[in-house]
N, C-alpha and C positions, 0 to 999 in steps of 0.2 A: 140724662136719660135719652133725649132726642139725639144728642150727638153720638151716643153709642149705637142707637138704632140706625142712624144715617150711615154709620161706618159699616154695619152689617149689611144693609141694603146695597151699599156700594160694592162690597165684596161679592155678594150674591149676583149683582148685575154684571160685574166683571167676569165671574165664573160662567154665567150664562152666555155672555158674548163670546168667550173663548170656546165654549162647547159648540155654539152655533157656527163659528168660524171653522172649527175642525170638521163638523158635519158637512158644511158646504164644500170644503176642500176635498173631502172624501167623495162626495157626489160628483164633483168635476173630474176628479182623477178616474173614477169608475166609468164615467161617460166617455172620457178620452180613451181609456183602455178598450172599451167595447167598440168604439169607432175603429181603432187600430186593428182589432181582431176581425171585424167585419170586412175591412179593406183587404186584409190578408186572405180571407176566405174568398172574396170576390176575385182577387188576382189569381188564386189557385184554380177557381172554377173557369175563368177565362182561358187560362193556359190549357186546362184539360179539354175544354171545348175546341180550342184551336188544334190540339193534337189529334183529337178524334176526327175533326173535319179534314185535316191533312191526310190522315190514314184512309178515310173513306174516299177522298179525292183520287188517291193512288190505286184504288181497287178497280177491277174490271166489272162489267155489269153483272155477271154471274155471281161473283163474290159479294157484291153489294146485296143482291137478292138473297143470297144465303144468309148473310148477316141480319137482314131485315126479318127473315122468318123466325129468328130467335125472339124477336120482340112482339110478334103477332100472337093474339090470343087463339084464334082459330088456325090451327096448323094446316098448311096446304098439303 
């Protein structure tokens, strides 16, 4: 009887260990994917900010003022 019970407990323990391993692997893979996605979003934002900065740098003062009025709440 004890031998049979030990066999079942060993099988249940093995199954739980496998499930825990799969769960932890999924957590690690999800975390890695989220970091990769965030890094890509950061790179895109940096590129866009650089493009806007270069565009503004090449405008004259009147054009910069005209563009800034689009972002102001109280229209001049």
